[in-house]
NUZA-530835 format. One record per residue (C-alpha): residue number from 1; y, z, x. Coordinates in steps of 0.5 Angstrom, whole numbers, plus 500, padded with zeros to 3 digits. Each point is the difference from the previous one (the first is absolute). Layout:
REM residues N
<sevo><tivo>NUM</tivo><c2>Y</c2><c3>Z</c3><c1>X</c1></sevo>
...
***
This chain:
REM residues 254
<sevo><tivo>1</tivo><c2>500</c2><c3>500</c3><c1>500</c1></sevo>
<sevo><tivo>2</tivo><c2>507</c2><c3>498</c3><c1>503</c1></sevo>
<sevo><tivo>3</tivo><c2>504</c2><c3>506</c3><c1>502</c1></sevo>
<sevo><tivo>4</tivo><c2>507</c2><c3>501</c3><c1>497</c1></sevo>
<sevo><tivo>5</tivo><c2>506</c2><c3>499</c3><c1>504</c1></sevo>
<sevo><tivo>6</tivo><c2>503</c2><c3>507</c3><c1>501</c1></sevo>
<sevo><tivo>7</tivo><c2>507</c2><c3>498</c3><c1>501</c1></sevo>
<sevo><tivo>8</tivo><c2>500</c2><c3>496</c3><c1>494</c1></sevo>
<sevo><tivo>9</tivo><c2>497</c2><c3>506</c3><c1>496</c1></sevo>
<sevo><tivo>10</tivo><c2>506</c2><c3>505</c3><c1>502</c1></sevo>
<sevo><tivo>11</tivo><c2>505</c2><c3>495</c3><c1>499</c1></sevo>
<sevo><tivo>12</tivo><c2>497</c2><c3>499</c3><c1>493</c1></sevo>
<sevo><tivo>13</tivo><c2>500</c2><c3>508</c3><c1>499</c1></sevo>
<sevo><tivo>14</tivo><c2>507</c2><c3>500</c3><c1>502</c1></sevo>
<sevo><tivo>15</tivo><c2>503</c2><c3>495</c3><c1>495</c1></sevo>
<sevo><tivo>16</tivo><c2>496</c2><c3>504</c3><c1>494</c1></sevo>
<sevo><tivo>17</tivo><c2>503</c2><c3>506</c3><c1>503</c1></sevo>
<sevo><tivo>18</tivo><c2>507</c2><c3>497</c3><c1>499</c1></sevo>
<sevo><tivo>19</tivo><c2>499</c2><c3>497</c3><c1>494</c1></sevo>
<sevo><tivo>20</tivo><c2>498</c2><c3>507</c3><c1>497</c1></sevo>
<sevo><tivo>21</tivo><c2>504</c2><c3>506</c3><c1>499</c1></sevo>
<sevo><tivo>22</tivo><c2>506</c2><c3>500</c3><c1>504</c1></sevo>
<sevo><tivo>23</tivo><c2>503</c2><c3>494</c3><c1>501</c1></sevo>
<sevo><tivo>24</tivo><c2>503</c2><c3>501</c3><c1>507</c1></sevo>
<sevo><tivo>25</tivo><c2>496</c2><c3>504</c3><c1>505</c1></sevo>
<sevo><tivo>26</tivo><c2>501</c2><c3>502</c3><c1>507</c1></sevo>
<sevo><tivo>27</tivo><c2>496</c2><c3>499</c3><c1>506</c1></sevo>
<sevo><tivo>28</tivo><c2>497</c2><c3>507</c3><c1>501</c1></sevo>
<sevo><tivo>29</tivo><c2>498</c2><c3>500</c3><c1>492</c1></sevo>
<sevo><tivo>30</tivo><c2>496</c2><c3>493</c3><c1>501</c1></sevo>
<sevo><tivo>31</tivo><c2>497</c2><c3>502</c3><c1>506</c1></sevo>
<sevo><tivo>32</tivo><c2>498</c2><c3>507</c3><c1>497</c1></sevo>
<sevo><tivo>33</tivo><c2>498</c2><c3>497</c3><c1>494</c1></sevo>
<sevo><tivo>34</tivo><c2>495</c2><c3>495</c3><c1>503</c1></sevo>
<sevo><tivo>35</tivo><c2>498</c2><c3>504</c3><c1>505</c1></sevo>
<sevo><tivo>36</tivo><c2>502</c2><c3>496</c3><c1>506</c1></sevo>
<sevo><tivo>37</tivo><c2>504</c2><c3>501</c3><c1>506</c1></sevo>
<sevo><tivo>38</tivo><c2>508</c2><c3>499</c3><c1>500</c1></sevo>
<sevo><tivo>39</tivo><c2>499</c2><c3>494</c3><c1>505</c1></sevo>
<sevo><tivo>40</tivo><c2>495</c2><c3>497</c3><c1>496</c1></sevo>
<sevo><tivo>41</tivo><c2>503</c2><c3>500</c3><c1>494</c1></sevo>
<sevo><tivo>42</tivo><c2>507</c2><c3>498</c3><c1>503</c1></sevo>
<sevo><tivo>43</tivo><c2>496</c2><c3>494</c3><c1>503</c1></sevo>
<sevo><tivo>44</tivo><c2>497</c2><c3>498</c3><c1>493</c1></sevo>
<sevo><tivo>45</tivo><c2>507</c2><c3>501</c3><c1>496</c1></sevo>
<sevo><tivo>46</tivo><c2>504</c2><c3>496</c3><c1>506</c1></sevo>
<sevo><tivo>47</tivo><c2>495</c2><c3>494</c3><c1>499</c1></sevo>
<sevo><tivo>48</tivo><c2>500</c2><c3>501</c3><c1>492</c1></sevo>
<sevo><tivo>49</tivo><c2>508</c2><c3>500</c3><c1>501</c1></sevo>
<sevo><tivo>50</tivo><c2>500</c2><c3>493</c3><c1>504</c1></sevo>
<sevo><tivo>51</tivo><c2>496</c2><c3>497</c3><c1>495</c1></sevo>
<sevo><tivo>52</tivo><c2>505</c2><c3>502</c3><c1>494</c1></sevo>
<sevo><tivo>53</tivo><c2>494</c2><c3>505</c3><c1>497</c1></sevo>
<sevo><tivo>54</tivo><c2>504</c2><c3>506</c3><c1>501</c1></sevo>
<sevo><tivo>55</tivo><c2>508</c2><c3>502</c3><c1>501</c1></sevo>
<sevo><tivo>56</tivo><c2>503</c2><c3>505</c3><c1>504</c1></sevo>
<sevo><tivo>57</tivo><c2>506</c2><c3>504</c3><c1>497</c1></sevo>
<sevo><tivo>58</tivo><c2>505</c2><c3>500</c3><c1>505</c1></sevo>
<sevo><tivo>59</tivo><c2>504</c2><c3>506</c3><c1>498</c1></sevo>
<sevo><tivo>60</tivo><c2>493</c2><c3>505</c3><c1>499</c1></sevo>
<sevo><tivo>61</tivo><c2>495</c2><c3>496</c3><c1>504</c1></sevo>
<sevo><tivo>62</tivo><c2>495</c2><c3>500</c3><c1>495</c1></sevo>
<sevo><tivo>63</tivo><c2>496</c2><c3>495</c3><c1>498</c1></sevo>
<sevo><tivo>64</tivo><c2>499</c2><c3>496</c3><c1>493</c1></sevo>
<sevo><tivo>65</tivo><c2>496</c2><c3>494</c3><c1>498</c1></sevo>
<sevo><tivo>66</tivo><c2>503</c2><c3>493</c3><c1>502</c1></sevo>
<sevo><tivo>67</tivo><c2>503</c2><c3>494</c3><c1>496</c1></sevo>
<sevo><tivo>68</tivo><c2>494</c2><c3>496</c3><c1>503</c1></sevo>
<sevo><tivo>69</tivo><c2>495</c2><c3>504</c3><c1>496</c1></sevo>
<sevo><tivo>70</tivo><c2>504</c2><c3>499</c3><c1>494</c1></sevo>
<sevo><tivo>71</tivo><c2>500</c2><c3>493</c3><c1>501</c1></sevo>
<sevo><tivo>72</tivo><c2>493</c2><c3>499</c3><c1>500</c1></sevo>
<sevo><tivo>73</tivo><c2>499</c2><c3>505</c3><c1>494</c1></sevo>
<sevo><tivo>74</tivo><c2>505</c2><c3>496</c3><c1>496</c1></sevo>
<sevo><tivo>75</tivo><c2>496</c2><c3>493</c3><c1>502</c1></sevo>
<sevo><tivo>76</tivo><c2>493</c2><c3>503</c3><c1>498</c1></sevo>
<sevo><tivo>77</tivo><c2>503</c2><c3>502</c3><c1>493</c1></sevo>
<sevo><tivo>78</tivo><c2>504</c2><c3>493</c3><c1>499</c1></sevo>
<sevo><tivo>79</tivo><c2>493</c2><c3>497</c3><c1>502</c1></sevo>
<sevo><tivo>80</tivo><c2>496</c2><c3>504</c3><c1>495</c1></sevo>
<sevo><tivo>81</tivo><c2>505</c2><c3>499</c3><c1>495</c1></sevo>
<sevo><tivo>82</tivo><c2>500</c2><c3>493</c3><c1>501</c1></sevo>
<sevo><tivo>83</tivo><c2>493</c2><c3>499</c3><c1>499</c1></sevo>
<sevo><tivo>84</tivo><c2>500</c2><c3>505</c3><c1>494</c1></sevo>
<sevo><tivo>85</tivo><c2>505</c2><c3>496</c3><c1>496</c1></sevo>
<sevo><tivo>86</tivo><c2>496</c2><c3>493</c3><c1>502</c1></sevo>
<sevo><tivo>87</tivo><c2>493</c2><c3>502</c3><c1>498</c1></sevo>
<sevo><tivo>88</tivo><c2>501</c2><c3>498</c3><c1>493</c1></sevo>
<sevo><tivo>89</tivo><c2>504</c2><c3>494</c3><c1>501</c1></sevo>
<sevo><tivo>90</tivo><c2>495</c2><c3>497</c3><c1>506</c1></sevo>
<sevo><tivo>91</tivo><c2>494</c2><c3>501</c3><c1>495</c1></sevo>
<sevo><tivo>92</tivo><c2>504</c2><c3>496</c3><c1>495</c1></sevo>
<sevo><tivo>93</tivo><c2>501</c2><c3>495</c3><c1>505</c1></sevo>
<sevo><tivo>94</tivo><c2>493</c2><c3>499</c3><c1>503</c1></sevo>
<sevo><tivo>95</tivo><c2>498</c2><c3>499</c3><c1>493</c1></sevo>
<sevo><tivo>96</tivo><c2>505</c2><c3>495</c3><c1>498</c1></sevo>
<sevo><tivo>97</tivo><c2>499</c2><c3>496</c3><c1>506</c1></sevo>
<sevo><tivo>98</tivo><c2>493</c2><c3>501</c3><c1>502</c1></sevo>
<sevo><tivo>99</tivo><c2>502</c2><c3>501</c3><c1>507</c1></sevo>
<sevo><tivo>100</tivo><c2>500</c2><c3>506</c3><c1>505</c1></sevo>
<sevo><tivo>101</tivo><c2>506</c2><c3>504</c3><c1>500</c1></sevo>
<sevo><tivo>102</tivo><c2>503</c2><c3>503</c3><c1>506</c1></sevo>
<sevo><tivo>103</tivo><c2>506</c2><c3>505</c3><c1>501</c1></sevo>
<sevo><tivo>104</tivo><c2>503</c2><c3>501</c3><c1>507</c1></sevo>
<sevo><tivo>105</tivo><c2>506</c2><c3>503</c3><c1>503</c1></sevo>
<sevo><tivo>106</tivo><c2>503</c2><c3>499</c3><c1>507</c1></sevo>
<sevo><tivo>107</tivo><c2>496</c2><c3>504</c3><c1>506</c1></sevo>
<sevo><tivo>108</tivo><c2>500</c2><c3>499</c3><c1>507</c1></sevo>
<sevo><tivo>109</tivo><c2>503</c2><c3>493</c3><c1>500</c1></sevo>
<sevo><tivo>110</tivo><c2>495</c2><c3>498</c3><c1>495</c1></sevo>
<sevo><tivo>111</tivo><c2>498</c2><c3>501</c3><c1>493</c1></sevo>
<sevo><tivo>112</tivo><c2>496</c2><c3>506</c3><c1>498</c1></sevo>
<sevo><tivo>113</tivo><c2>495</c2><c3>499</c3><c1>494</c1></sevo>
<sevo><tivo>114</tivo><c2>501</c2><c3>506</c3><c1>496</c1></sevo>
<sevo><tivo>115</tivo><c2>496</c2><c3>498</c3><c1>493</c1></sevo>
<sevo><tivo>116</tivo><c2>495</c2><c3>494</c3><c1>499</c1></sevo>
<sevo><tivo>117</tivo><c2>498</c2><c3>498</c3><c1>493</c1></sevo>
<sevo><tivo>118</tivo><c2>493</c2><c3>496</c3><c1>500</c1></sevo>
<sevo><tivo>119</tivo><c2>500</c2><c3>493</c3><c1>497</c1></sevo>
<sevo><tivo>120</tivo><c2>497</c2><c3>501</c3><c1>493</c1></sevo>
<sevo><tivo>121</tivo><c2>493</c2><c3>497</c3><c1>501</c1></sevo>
<sevo><tivo>122</tivo><c2>493</c2><c3>501</c3><c1>503</c1></sevo>
<sevo><tivo>123</tivo><c2>502</c2><c3>498</c3><c1>507</c1></sevo>
<sevo><tivo>124</tivo><c2>499</c2><c3>504</c3><c1>506</c1></sevo>
<sevo><tivo>125</tivo><c2>506</c2><c3>503</c3><c1>503</c1></sevo>
<sevo><tivo>126</tivo><c2>503</c2><c3>505</c3><c1>505</c1></sevo>
<sevo><tivo>127</tivo><c2>505</c2><c3>505</c3><c1>499</c1></sevo>
<sevo><tivo>128</tivo><c2>506</c2><c3>499</c3><c1>504</c1></sevo>
<sevo><tivo>129</tivo><c2>504</c2><c3>506</c3><c1>499</c1></sevo>
<sevo><tivo>130</tivo><c2>502</c2><c3>502</c3><c1>507</c1></sevo>
<sevo><tivo>131</tivo><c2>500</c2><c3>493</c3><c1>503</c1></sevo>
<sevo><tivo>132</tivo><c2>506</c2><c3>497</c3><c1>504</c1></sevo>
<sevo><tivo>133</tivo><c2>503</c2><c3>493</c3><c1>498</c1></sevo>
<sevo><tivo>134</tivo><c2>505</c2><c3>496</c3><c1>504</c1></sevo>
<sevo><tivo>135</tivo><c2>507</c2><c3>499</c3><c1>498</c1></sevo>
<sevo><tivo>136</tivo><c2>501</c2><c3>493</c3><c1>502</c1></sevo>
<sevo><tivo>137</tivo><c2>494</c2><c3>496</c3><c1>497</c1></sevo>
<sevo><tivo>138</tivo><c2>498</c2><c3>504</c3><c1>494</c1></sevo>
<sevo><tivo>139</tivo><c2>504</c2><c3>500</c3><c1>493</c1></sevo>
<sevo><tivo>140</tivo><c2>500</c2><c3>508</c3><c1>500</c1></sevo>
<sevo><tivo>141</tivo><c2>503</c2><c3>500</c3><c1>507</c1></sevo>
<sevo><tivo>142</tivo><c2>505</c2><c3>494</c3><c1>498</c1></sevo>
<sevo><tivo>143</tivo><c2>503</c2><c3>504</c3><c1>494</c1></sevo>
<sevo><tivo>144</tivo><c2>501</c2><c3>506</c3><c1>504</c1></sevo>
<sevo><tivo>145</tivo><c2>503</c2><c3>496</c3><c1>506</c1></sevo>
<sevo><tivo>146</tivo><c2>505</c2><c3>497</c3><c1>495</c1></sevo>
<sevo><tivo>147</tivo><c2>502</c2><c3>506</c3><c1>496</c1></sevo>
<sevo><tivo>148</tivo><c2>500</c2><c3>506</c3><c1>505</c1></sevo>
<sevo><tivo>149</tivo><c2>504</c2><c3>499</c3><c1>506</c1></sevo>
<sevo><tivo>150</tivo><c2>496</c2><c3>505</c3><c1>505</c1></sevo>
<sevo><tivo>151</tivo><c2>494</c2><c3>495</c3><c1>498</c1></sevo>
<sevo><tivo>152</tivo><c2>504</c2><c3>494</c3><c1>501</c1></sevo>
<sevo><tivo>153</tivo><c2>502</c2><c3>503</c3><c1>507</c1></sevo>
<sevo><tivo>154</tivo><c2>492</c2><c3>502</c3><c1>502</c1></sevo>
<sevo><tivo>155</tivo><c2>498</c2><c3>493</c3><c1>498</c1></sevo>
<sevo><tivo>156</tivo><c2>504</c2><c3>496</c3><c1>505</c1></sevo>
<sevo><tivo>157</tivo><c2>499</c2><c3>505</c3><c1>505</c1></sevo>
<sevo><tivo>158</tivo><c2>492</c2><c3>500</c3><c1>499</c1></sevo>
<sevo><tivo>159</tivo><c2>495</c2><c3>495</c3><c1>503</c1></sevo>
<sevo><tivo>160</tivo><c2>500</c2><c3>494</c3><c1>495</c1></sevo>
<sevo><tivo>161</tivo><c2>493</c2><c3>498</c3><c1>501</c1></sevo>
<sevo><tivo>162</tivo><c2>497</c2><c3>493</c3><c1>497</c1></sevo>
<sevo><tivo>163</tivo><c2>494</c2><c3>502</c3><c1>496</c1></sevo>
<sevo><tivo>164</tivo><c2>499</c2><c3>493</c3><c1>497</c1></sevo>
<sevo><tivo>165</tivo><c2>504</c2><c3>493</c3><c1>501</c1></sevo>
<sevo><tivo>166</tivo><c2>504</c2><c3>502</c3><c1>494</c1></sevo>
<sevo><tivo>167</tivo><c2>503</c2><c3>507</c3><c1>503</c1></sevo>
<sevo><tivo>168</tivo><c2>508</c2><c3>499</c3><c1>501</c1></sevo>
<sevo><tivo>169</tivo><c2>502</c2><c3>504</c3><c1>507</c1></sevo>
<sevo><tivo>170</tivo><c2>506</c2><c3>496</c3><c1>501</c1></sevo>
<sevo><tivo>171</tivo><c2>506</c2><c3>505</c3><c1>499</c1></sevo>
<sevo><tivo>172</tivo><c2>505</c2><c3>495</c3><c1>496</c1></sevo>
<sevo><tivo>173</tivo><c2>494</c2><c3>498</c3><c1>496</c1></sevo>
<sevo><tivo>174</tivo><c2>498</c2><c3>507</c3><c1>498</c1></sevo>
<sevo><tivo>175</tivo><c2>507</c2><c3>502</c3><c1>498</c1></sevo>
<sevo><tivo>176</tivo><c2>500</c2><c3>494</c3><c1>496</c1></sevo>
<sevo><tivo>177</tivo><c2>494</c2><c3>502</c3><c1>496</c1></sevo>
<sevo><tivo>178</tivo><c2>503</c2><c3>507</c3><c1>499</c1></sevo>
<sevo><tivo>179</tivo><c2>507</c2><c3>497</c3><c1>497</c1></sevo>
<sevo><tivo>180</tivo><c2>495</c2><c3>496</c3><c1>496</c1></sevo>
<sevo><tivo>181</tivo><c2>496</c2><c3>506</c3><c1>498</c1></sevo>
<sevo><tivo>182</tivo><c2>507</c2><c3>504</c3><c1>498</c1></sevo>
<sevo><tivo>183</tivo><c2>502</c2><c3>494</c3><c1>496</c1></sevo>
<sevo><tivo>184</tivo><c2>494</c2><c3>500</c3><c1>496</c1></sevo>
<sevo><tivo>185</tivo><c2>498</c2><c3>507</c3><c1>500</c1></sevo>
<sevo><tivo>186</tivo><c2>493</c2><c3>499</c3><c1>502</c1></sevo>
<sevo><tivo>187</tivo><c2>496</c2><c3>498</c3><c1>507</c1></sevo>
<sevo><tivo>188</tivo><c2>494</c2><c3>496</c3><c1>501</c1></sevo>
<sevo><tivo>189</tivo><c2>495</c2><c3>499</c3><c1>505</c1></sevo>
<sevo><tivo>190</tivo><c2>495</c2><c3>494</c3><c1>499</c1></sevo>
<sevo><tivo>191</tivo><c2>495</c2><c3>500</c3><c1>506</c1></sevo>
<sevo><tivo>192</tivo><c2>505</c2><c3>503</c3><c1>505</c1></sevo>
<sevo><tivo>193</tivo><c2>496</c2><c3>506</c3><c1>501</c1></sevo>
<sevo><tivo>194</tivo><c2>493</c2><c3>498</c3><c1>498</c1></sevo>
<sevo><tivo>195</tivo><c2>497</c2><c3>493</c3><c1>499</c1></sevo>
<sevo><tivo>196</tivo><c2>499</c2><c3>499</c3><c1>493</c1></sevo>
<sevo><tivo>197</tivo><c2>504</c2><c3>506</c3><c1>497</c1></sevo>
<sevo><tivo>198</tivo><c2>506</c2><c3>500</c3><c1>497</c1></sevo>
<sevo><tivo>199</tivo><c2>505</c2><c3>506</c3><c1>498</c1></sevo>
<sevo><tivo>200</tivo><c2>506</c2><c3>501</c3><c1>496</c1></sevo>
<sevo><tivo>201</tivo><c2>504</c2><c3>507</c3><c1>500</c1></sevo>
<sevo><tivo>202</tivo><c2>507</c2><c3>502</c3><c1>497</c1></sevo>
<sevo><tivo>203</tivo><c2>504</c2><c3>506</c3><c1>502</c1></sevo>
<sevo><tivo>204</tivo><c2>500</c2><c3>507</c3><c1>497</c1></sevo>
<sevo><tivo>205</tivo><c2>507</c2><c3>504</c3><c1>500</c1></sevo>
<sevo><tivo>206</tivo><c2>501</c2><c3>508</c3><c1>499</c1></sevo>
<sevo><tivo>207</tivo><c2>506</c2><c3>503</c3><c1>496</c1></sevo>
<sevo><tivo>208</tivo><c2>505</c2><c3>499</c3><c1>506</c1></sevo>
<sevo><tivo>209</tivo><c2>498</c2><c3>492</c3><c1>499</c1></sevo>
<sevo><tivo>210</tivo><c2>497</c2><c3>501</c3><c1>507</c1></sevo>
<sevo><tivo>211</tivo><c2>494</c2><c3>496</c3><c1>502</c1></sevo>
<sevo><tivo>212</tivo><c2>494</c2><c3>505</c3><c1>501</c1></sevo>
<sevo><tivo>213</tivo><c2>494</c2><c3>495</c3><c1>499</c1></sevo>
<sevo><tivo>214</tivo><c2>497</c2><c3>494</c3><c1>498</c1></sevo>
<sevo><tivo>215</tivo><c2>494</c2><c3>498</c3><c1>495</c1></sevo>
<sevo><tivo>216</tivo><c2>496</c2><c3>493</c3><c1>500</c1></sevo>
<sevo><tivo>217</tivo><c2>494</c2><c3>497</c3><c1>498</c1></sevo>
<sevo><tivo>218</tivo><c2>495</c2><c3>496</c3><c1>505</c1></sevo>
<sevo><tivo>219</tivo><c2>495</c2><c3>495</c3><c1>498</c1></sevo>
<sevo><tivo>220</tivo><c2>497</c2><c3>494</c3><c1>502</c1></sevo>
<sevo><tivo>221</tivo><c2>505</c2><c3>494</c3><c1>501</c1></sevo>
<sevo><tivo>222</tivo><c2>496</c2><c3>496</c3><c1>494</c1></sevo>
<sevo><tivo>223</tivo><c2>501</c2><c3>506</c3><c1>495</c1></sevo>
<sevo><tivo>224</tivo><c2>507</c2><c3>501</c3><c1>502</c1></sevo>
<sevo><tivo>225</tivo><c2>503</c2><c3>493</c3><c1>500</c1></sevo>
<sevo><tivo>226</tivo><c2>499</c2><c3>494</c3><c1>495</c1></sevo>
<sevo><tivo>227</tivo><c2>502</c2><c3>493</c3><c1>502</c1></sevo>
<sevo><tivo>228</tivo><c2>502</c2><c3>502</c3><c1>507</c1></sevo>
<sevo><tivo>229</tivo><c2>505</c2><c3>505</c3><c1>497</c1></sevo>
<sevo><tivo>230</tivo><c2>500</c2><c3>508</c3><c1>499</c1></sevo>
<sevo><tivo>231</tivo><c2>498</c2><c3>502</c3><c1>493</c1></sevo>
<sevo><tivo>232</tivo><c2>507</c2><c3>502</c3><c1>497</c1></sevo>
<sevo><tivo>233</tivo><c2>496</c2><c3>505</c3><c1>495</c1></sevo>
<sevo><tivo>234</tivo><c2>498</c2><c3>503</c3><c1>506</c1></sevo>
<sevo><tivo>235</tivo><c2>507</c2><c3>501</c3><c1>503</c1></sevo>
<sevo><tivo>236</tivo><c2>503</c2><c3>502</c3><c1>494</c1></sevo>
<sevo><tivo>237</tivo><c2>494</c2><c3>506</c3><c1>499</c1></sevo>
<sevo><tivo>238</tivo><c2>501</c2><c3>502</c3><c1>507</c1></sevo>
<sevo><tivo>239</tivo><c2>508</c2><c3>500</c3><c1>499</c1></sevo>
<sevo><tivo>240</tivo><c2>499</c2><c3>504</c3><c1>494</c1></sevo>
<sevo><tivo>241</tivo><c2>495</c2><c3>505</c3><c1>503</c1></sevo>
<sevo><tivo>242</tivo><c2>505</c2><c3>501</c3><c1>505</c1></sevo>
<sevo><tivo>243</tivo><c2>506</c2><c3>501</c3><c1>495</c1></sevo>
<sevo><tivo>244</tivo><c2>496</c2><c3>505</c3><c1>496</c1></sevo>
<sevo><tivo>245</tivo><c2>498</c2><c3>504</c3><c1>506</c1></sevo>
<sevo><tivo>246</tivo><c2>508</c2><c3>500</c3><c1>502</c1></sevo>
<sevo><tivo>247</tivo><c2>502</c2><c3>502</c3><c1>493</c1></sevo>
<sevo><tivo>248</tivo><c2>495</c2><c3>506</c3><c1>501</c1></sevo>
<sevo><tivo>249</tivo><c2>503</c2><c3>502</c3><c1>506</c1></sevo>
<sevo><tivo>250</tivo><c2>507</c2><c3>500</c3><c1>497</c1></sevo>
<sevo><tivo>251</tivo><c2>502</c2><c3>494</c3><c1>503</c1></sevo>
<sevo><tivo>252</tivo><c2>503</c2><c3>497</c3><c1>493</c1></sevo>
<sevo><tivo>253</tivo><c2>499</c2><c3>493</c3><c1>498</c1></sevo>
<sevo><tivo>254</tivo><c2>500</c2><c3>494</c3><c1>505</c1></sevo>
***
């Protein structure tokens, strides 16, 4: 069995200590509460402070939880609220489109899949929650890059790999696609990431009208297209789903 890393256990114990009871504690209080030498406790606190997880009051010298920990907690809550609000609507989208549905958010220069509804048939499928998709080639990624300035910057900074001969890697061509995405309110990926596979996606906004994710469908090219064009009823269904989730998040009408 793998052994736990002692320094991480002690850091976690410190964060729990600071989160409960008195909000600000001195070095001696922290060290004695955890049974640590002052030098050891100070070293861990200094590292946590450098990472933004702990802050030290200049006047009293006491420690408290830092803003970075709050930011991580808020992100966790935002993602879970997004998923909770999207459950019913993504189920409806899967039924109406007959395709699999993915809900994605920006994460580490890519798209993190936080919810996946299987295609409503008897085919063998693999749950993709936790999977990562590229920003530059997938419909979900293009939507995030088009509407979220942070995602846009990360898409430009990332290595835009050519997955197929249809993948757009050139910066100017990619920016043109993002302009088109914003103009029409959705993004498409037709064999740009996987051969024989197409996808459609639209943006989800929160109560501040900020982009917080994207929702889309994925399926075989021959099912998503008709006469060489993406089926308009599927585009409308994806956009309606995104608007419905946005409304439930307090964004109002788009």
